[in-house]
Every structure is written in C-alpha cells, then in structure tokens.
C-alpha positions as a printed NumPy array, in Angstrom:
array([[ -20.837,   70.764,  -88.064],
       [ -20.293,   74.441,  -88.075],
       [ -22.564,   74.59 ,  -91.557],
       [ -25.299,   72.784,  -90.282],
       [ -25.59 ,   74.455,  -87.035],
       [ -25.637,   77.673,  -88.861],
       [ -28.197,   76.263,  -91.494],
       [ -30.578,   75.377,  -88.446],
       [ -29.797,   79.278,  -86.742],
       [ -30.624,   80.704,  -90.268],
       [ -34.016,   78.909,  -90.574],
       [ -35.427,   81.675,  -88.822],
       [ -33.957,   84.328,  -90.771],
       [ -35.164,   82.625,  -93.966],
       [ -38.581,   82.361,  -92.745],
       [ -38.692,   86.032,  -91.531],
       [ -37.591,   87.272,  -94.902],
       [ -39.692,   85.173,  -96.907],
       [ -43.278,   86.316,  -94.93 ],
       [ -41.787,   90.287,  -95.35 ],
       [ -41.289,   89.939,  -98.776],
       [ -44.952,   88.227,  -99.178],
       [ -46.086,   90.99 ,  -96.946],
       [ -44.517,   94.082,  -98.725],
       [ -47.43 ,   94.534, -100.976],
       [ -49.977,   95.217,  -98.467],
       [ -47.511,   97.513,  -96.471],
       [ -46.759,   99.318,  -99.106],
       [ -50.156,  100.334, -100.101],
       [ -51.288,  100.995,  -96.478],
       [ -49.2  ,  102.283,  -93.386],
       [ -47.739,   99.691,  -91.06 ],
       [ -50.08 ,  101.298,  -87.73 ],
       [ -53.285,  101.091,  -89.838],
       [ -52.372,   97.417,  -90.184],
       [ -51.631,   96.51 ,  -87.14 ],
       [ -53.944,   98.649,  -84.993],
       [ -56.724,   98.731,  -87.755],
       [ -59.898,   97.592,  -86.015],
       [ -61.848,   96.592,  -89.185],
       [ -61.323,   93.101,  -91.356],
       [ -63.12 ,   93.107,  -94.29 ],
       [ -61.242,   91.589,  -97.296],
       [ -63.874,   92.6  ,  -99.718],
       [ -63.747,   95.807,  -99.039],
       [ -59.921,   96.304,  -98.979],
       [ -59.977,   96.683,  -94.869],
       [ -57.264,   94.625,  -93.18 ],
       [ -56.746,   95.86 ,  -89.976],
       [ -55.135,   93.052,  -87.563],
       [ -56.24 ,   94.653,  -84.175],
       [ -58.744,   92.563,  -83.402],
       [ -56.732,   89.506,  -83.577],
       [ -53.367,   90.835,  -82.321],
       [ -55.765,   92.052,  -79.194],
       [ -57.519,   88.45 ,  -79.353],
       [ -54.134,   86.941,  -79.338],
       [ -53.166,   89.22 ,  -76.048],
       [ -56.432,   88.215,  -74.016],
       [ -56.418,   84.12 ,  -74.535],
       [ -52.312,   84.209,  -73.763],
       [ -53.231,   86.643,  -70.687],
       [ -56.006,   84.721,  -69.331],
       [ -54.083,   81.226,  -69.904],
       [ -50.809,   83.083,  -68.005],
       [ -52.807,   84.195,  -64.911],
       [ -54.452,   80.234,  -64.508],
       [ -51.118,   78.41 ,  -65.201],
       [ -48.234,   80.521,  -63.676],
       [ -49.197,   80.066,  -60.361],
       [ -50.29 ,   76.838,  -60.587],
       [ -47.157,   75.511,  -62.329],
       [ -44.703,   77.754,  -59.572],
       [ -46.206,   75.945,  -56.93 ],
       [ -46.046,   72.405,  -58.622],
       [ -42.198,   72.918,  -59.449],
       [ -41.6  ,   74.221,  -55.993],
       [ -43.049,   71.115,  -54.664],
       [ -41.271,   68.743,  -56.898],
       [ -37.721,   70.441,  -56.604],
       [ -38.09 ,   71.084,  -52.936],
       [ -40.872,   69.015,  -51.123],
       [ -41.517,   65.781,  -53.138],
       [ -39.529,   62.195,  -52.272],
       [ -37.938,   60.723,  -55.338],
       [ -40.164,   58.018,  -55.908],
       [ -42.745,   60.664,  -56.008],
       [ -41.107,   63.016,  -58.347],
       [ -40.01 ,   59.696,  -60.567],
       [ -43.675,   59.297,  -60.65 ],
       [ -45.084,   62.576,  -61.54 ],
       [ -42.395,   64.021,  -63.437],
       [ -43.176,   61.701,  -66.706],
       [ -47.01 ,   62.339,  -66.244],
       [ -46.246,   66.185,  -66.182],
       [ -43.943,   65.696,  -69.591],
       [ -46.337,   63.154,  -71.017],
       [ -48.775,   66.089,  -71.355],
       [ -46.26 ,   68.025,  -74.024],
       [ -46.485,   65.276,  -75.801],
       [ -50.384,   65.079,  -76.22 ],
       [ -51.57 ,   66.376,  -79.964],
       [ -53.334,   70.075,  -79.701],
       [ -56.373,   68.819,  -81.686],
       [ -56.563,   66.27 ,  -78.813],
       [ -56.784,   69.036,  -76.185],
       [ -58.726,   71.128,  -78.733],
       [ -61.356,   68.384,  -78.694],
       [ -61.343,   67.76 ,  -74.958],
       [ -62.044,   71.319,  -74.232],
       [ -64.986,   71.287,  -76.834],
       [ -66.345,   68.504,  -75.118],
       [ -65.715,   69.722,  -71.494],
       [ -65.082,   73.088,  -71.172],
       [ -67.138,   74.721,  -73.391],
       [ -70.171,   73.032,  -71.857],
       [ -68.528,   73.896,  -68.601],
       [ -68.757,   77.697,  -69.142],
       [ -72.22 ,   77.693,  -71.13 ],
       [ -74.008,   75.998,  -68.619],
       [ -72.015,   76.791,  -65.044],
       [ -69.623,   79.168,  -65.224],
       [ -71.424,   82.017,  -67.646],
       [ -74.639,   81.79 ,  -65.781],
       [ -73.09 ,   82.236,  -62.481],
       [ -70.774,   85.338,  -63.498],
       [ -73.925,   87.083,  -65.045],
       [ -76.155,   86.314,  -61.951],
       [ -73.576,   87.554,  -59.152],
       [ -70.673,   88.699,  -60.823],
       [ -72.339,   91.87 ,  -63.194],
       [ -70.258,   94.374,  -61.668],
       [ -66.865,   93.018,  -62.383],
       [ -66.605,   94.102,  -66.069],
       [ -64.301,   91.693,  -67.331],
       [ -66.596,   88.939,  -66.462],
       [ -70.076,   90.884,  -67.653],
       [ -70.953,   89.566,  -71.1  ],
       [ -74.311,   90.106,  -73.097],
       [ -74.396,   86.46 ,  -73.646],
       [ -72.566,   83.145,  -72.967],
       [ -72.248,   80.685,  -75.641],
       [ -69.25 ,   78.622,  -74.072],
       [ -67.097,   79.316,  -76.825],
       [ -64.87 ,   82.541,  -75.553],
       [ -61.698,   83.707,  -74.275],
       [ -61.902,   81.995,  -71.208],
       [ -61.962,   78.521,  -73.116],
       [ -59.222,   79.033,  -75.2  ],
       [ -57.173,   80.501,  -71.865],
       [ -58.194,   77.518,  -69.981],
       [ -57.058,   74.922,  -72.534],
       [ -53.529,   76.879,  -73.471],
       [ -53.06 ,   77.156,  -69.284],
       [ -53.262,   73.415,  -69.653],
       [ -51.159,   73.031,  -72.738],
       [ -48.128,   75.292,  -71.324],
       [ -48.095,   73.897,  -68.   ],
       [ -45.454,   71.03 ,  -68.831],
       [ -43.099,   73.839,  -70.411],
       [ -43.028,   76.113,  -67.071],
       [ -43.152,   73.313,  -64.68 ],
       [ -40.281,   71.686,  -66.38 ],
       [ -37.994,   74.638,  -66.662],
       [ -38.808,   76.047,  -63.23 ],
       [ -38.159,   72.819,  -61.271],
       [ -34.441,   72.466,  -63.061],
       [ -33.767,   76.275,  -62.341],
       [ -35.288,   75.791,  -58.374],
       [ -33.026,   72.36 ,  -58.443],
       [ -29.856,   74.285,  -60.054],
       [ -29.752,   76.145,  -56.548],
       [ -26.54 ,   75.019,  -54.819],
       [ -27.021,   73.019,  -51.753],
       [ -24.735,   74.948,  -49.873],
       [ -27.595,   78.13 ,  -49.994],
       [ -29.978,   75.699,  -48.143],
       [ -27.585,   74.376,  -45.641],
       [ -26.452,   78.021,  -44.995],
       [ -29.971,   79.226,  -44.644],
       [ -30.659,   76.012,  -41.798],
       [ -27.512,   76.855,  -40.392],
       [ -28.729,   80.186,  -39.303],
       [ -32.091,   78.634,  -37.992],
       [ -34.724,   79.71 ,  -41.161],
       [ -37.347,   77.067,  -41.394],
       [ -37.942,   75.114,  -44.758],
       [ -40.291,   77.511,  -45.787],
       [ -38.712,   80.45 ,  -45.152],
       [ -35.428,   79.063,  -46.866],
       [ -37.285,   78.28 ,  -50.052],
       [ -39.089,   81.506,  -50.077],
       [ -36.623,   83.828,  -48.83 ],
       [ -33.337,   81.799,  -50.339],
       [ -33.963,   79.674,  -53.234],
       [ -36.751,   81.513,  -54.631],
       [ -34.887,   84.903,  -55.047],
       [ -31.971,   83.206,  -56.1  ],
       [ -33.685,   81.349,  -59.013],
       [ -36.275,   84.107,  -59.998],
       [ -34.642,   84.969,  -63.296],
       [ -34.956,   81.685,  -64.355],
       [ -38.393,   81.315,  -63.178],
       [ -39.341,   84.349,  -65.132],
       [ -37.27 ,   83.046,  -68.167],
       [ -39.76 ,   79.706,  -67.915],
       [ -42.734,   81.761,  -67.718],
       [ -42.063,   83.988,  -70.832],
       [ -40.956,   80.262,  -72.5  ],
       [ -44.731,   79.105,  -71.426],
       [ -46.227,   82.748,  -73.011],
       [ -44.342,   81.97 ,  -76.077],
       [ -45.572,   78.511,  -76.441],
       [ -49.108,   79.981,  -75.768],
       [ -48.707,   83.029,  -78.564],
       [ -48.111,   80.229,  -81.326],
       [ -50.787,   77.569,  -80.473],
       [ -53.262,   76.949,  -83.239],
       [ -55.694,   74.018,  -83.489],
       [ -56.618,   73.774,  -79.787],
       [ -57.702,   77.199,  -79.225],
       [ -59.376,   77.835,  -83.038],
       [ -61.626,   75.165,  -81.586],
       [ -63.254,   76.707,  -78.444],
       [ -62.502,   80.516,  -78.847],
       [ -65.205,   81.254,  -81.042],
       [ -63.205,   82.995,  -83.951],
       [ -65.406,   86.339,  -84.223],
       [ -63.616,   89.013,  -85.602],
       [ -64.377,   91.677,  -82.868],
       [ -62.639,   93.245,  -79.694],
       [ -63.662,   91.126,  -76.687],
       [ -64.721,   92.831,  -73.666],
       [ -64.826,   90.021,  -71.227],
       [ -63.263,   86.693,  -70.497],
       [ -66.561,   85.267,  -71.904],
       [ -66.972,   86.786,  -75.226],
       [ -65.539,   85.221,  -78.567],
       [ -62.329,   85.879,  -79.789],
       [ -60.172,   85.74 ,  -82.979],
       [ -56.148,   85.116,  -82.347],
       [ -53.604,   85.373,  -85.022],
       [ -52.976,   81.889,  -85.404],
       [ -56.386,   81.052,  -85.845],
       [ -56.87 ,   83.426,  -88.744],
       [ -53.841,   82.182,  -90.325],
       [ -55.186,   78.268,  -90.272],
       [ -58.516,   79.266,  -91.013],
       [ -58.428,   81.718,  -93.91 ],
       [ -55.152,   80.622,  -95.807],
       [ -55.873,   79.505,  -99.226],
       [ -59.412,   80.849,  -99.584],
       [ -60.245,   83.841, -101.186],
       [ -57.124,   84.31 , -102.78 ],
       [ -58.852,   85.957, -105.971],
       [ -59.256,   89.443, -103.489],
       [ -56.572,   91.674, -103.922],
       [ -53.73 ,   91.643, -100.983],
       [ -56.263,   88.925,  -99.252],
       [ -52.707,   86.652,  -99.494],
       [ -50.668,   89.201,  -98.158],
       [ -52.576,   90.355,  -95.263],
       [ -52.402,   86.573,  -93.914],
       [ -48.618,   86.535,  -94.053],
       [ -48.471,   89.782,  -92.915],
       [ -50.293,   88.241,  -89.973],
       [ -47.776,   85.416,  -89.712],
       [ -44.868,   87.927,  -90.005],
       [ -46.686,   89.49 ,  -86.706],
       [ -47.117,   86.503,  -85.089],
       [ -43.582,   85.917,  -85.755],
       [ -42.022,   89.178,  -84.182],
       [ -44.215,   88.729,  -81.373],
       [ -42.917,   85.316,  -80.453],
       [ -39.508,   86.293,  -81.292],
       [ -39.435,   88.997,  -78.539],
       [ -40.542,   86.935,  -75.864],
       [ -38.148,   84.07 ,  -76.604],
       [ -35.413,   86.653,  -77.102],
       [ -36.606,   88.334,  -73.631],
       [ -36.446,   84.946,  -71.922],
       [ -32.797,   84.644,  -73.017],
       [ -31.491,   88.184,  -71.989],
       [ -33.295,   87.323,  -68.444],
       [ -31.478,   84.04 ,  -68.116],
       [ -28.093,   85.362,  -69.391],
       [ -28.195,   88.236,  -66.906],
       [ -29.227,   86.27 ,  -64.242],
       [ -26.313,   83.557,  -64.694],
       [ -24.042,   86.861,  -65.216],
       [ -25.264,   87.999,  -61.77 ]])
C-alpha cells in the first residue's frame, strides 16, 4: 500500500521532470524571461514567446472566477444553511451531474448558444452603451472571445466550488450557530458573522481549487475563445490560452527547430501554474485547520 501511494504521488514529479527534459533545448537557447514574457509567437522565425498565451489563460480564468465565485458561494450557503433536506437531495445530484458532462459537450453548447448571444446582443450593446469602459470596448465582436471562454469555464467550475464550499459550511459545528442564536442573533447574522467567518479559509480553498480546474481546461475553451495569439484588450477580444495552444499544435510542424520543445515548455509552465494554485489551496486549508 505504501508503494502504490508513493507511485501515485511521484507521478506529478515524473511528469514535471519529463516536461523539463524536453523543454531544455529551448530553455538553453533562450532566456527564461524571453520565453515567458515574450510577445511574439513565430515558430518559423525562431520566436517562441509565451506571453500572449499566459495572458490569455489569465484573462479567461479571471472572467470565469468573477462570474462563478459569487454564484457558487451563494448557492453553497443556500444548500448548507437554508435548503430543506428534500430540496438538497434533489439539487445536489443535479449540480454534481454538471461535473460529469464531457468538456466537448460544454464547448458545443457554448458555440451554439454563448457565441451567438455575445455576437448578436452583448457585444453590440457594449459597443453602443459601454464604450467608456476599456475592458468592454472592442473594435469588432465575433462572439469568439475571452467572455465566451470565461462563461463556459464558469459553468464548468461551478460544481467543484459549490461541492467543496457546501461541505466546508456544513462542517462548522452546530454549537457555533446555537451560541449565536442564544445571544439574540438572527439567522442571517449567524450565517454572515459566525458561520462564514469560521469557514472563510475553506471557502477560499474551494475558490482556488475551482480556479485550478479552470486553468487546465482545454477542449471547451478551445472551441469558443477564438485562438488568436495576441494580447487581448477587452473581454470581447479573442485569446489563446496555453491549453488550447498545446492541443491545437502538438504533432504539427515538428520539422521546425525547437518547436516541439516550445510546446512542451508551455505544458511545463501550465503545470507549474496549476501546482501553485493547488499548493496554495492546501496551505490555506492546513492553516485554517490549525487555527
């Protein structure tokens, strides 16, 4: 049992070492800052700047978090504190079902529903009434954009955040609630000033885990984000996240020197980012438990 546990834990290390070994030719020929912060991706010219892809990943993930986090926190509070047992037994399986839907189905749904909604309604409205807001001002709107990718990602990470957040809230001892009621607090005051404060670190960890899930998502985002290797200036601009770059290009144009190494370096960067968020979530949970 110890051997199988160590094997499972070492898989991450093995993957990281393999990616680093395949990325070394690019890292040896160019500085790490030029790779990570470079703005030009022209493999035929020997330019492999990952800056637009890292920024694209950050944009899409940030939009998804802005949309999903408030909705998920309110939903988890309702399920943990307000919902009747019968209501919870109906809603929980439906929410958990969202986590089992294949990402390509989400991508197809977003391409058929979200992209036309942005192109025909949200984009024209923003251009007509919200031009003064830089993040909502775009020269043209096709629907394939950061916003479309953020919306589909928000839907995909909702089950993760809601499930973890609800468990964290339900783990708060009932004695805390009873003590709050005993001194005259209302139900809302008890939830906001006692339960949420007690579970705050766990809620933060739930959000971080959801963001980690969003960072690595590929297929659904690839289908609606536009896949243009440029720095987005608005949520209506297309972007090109790291997972989409790897999925779209791996196996092609391998005759170009360092191209294979550049794609695997992108995979290594993505792995490091996801590991950082997962470790951060774990540290938050550990500190919360110790206190």
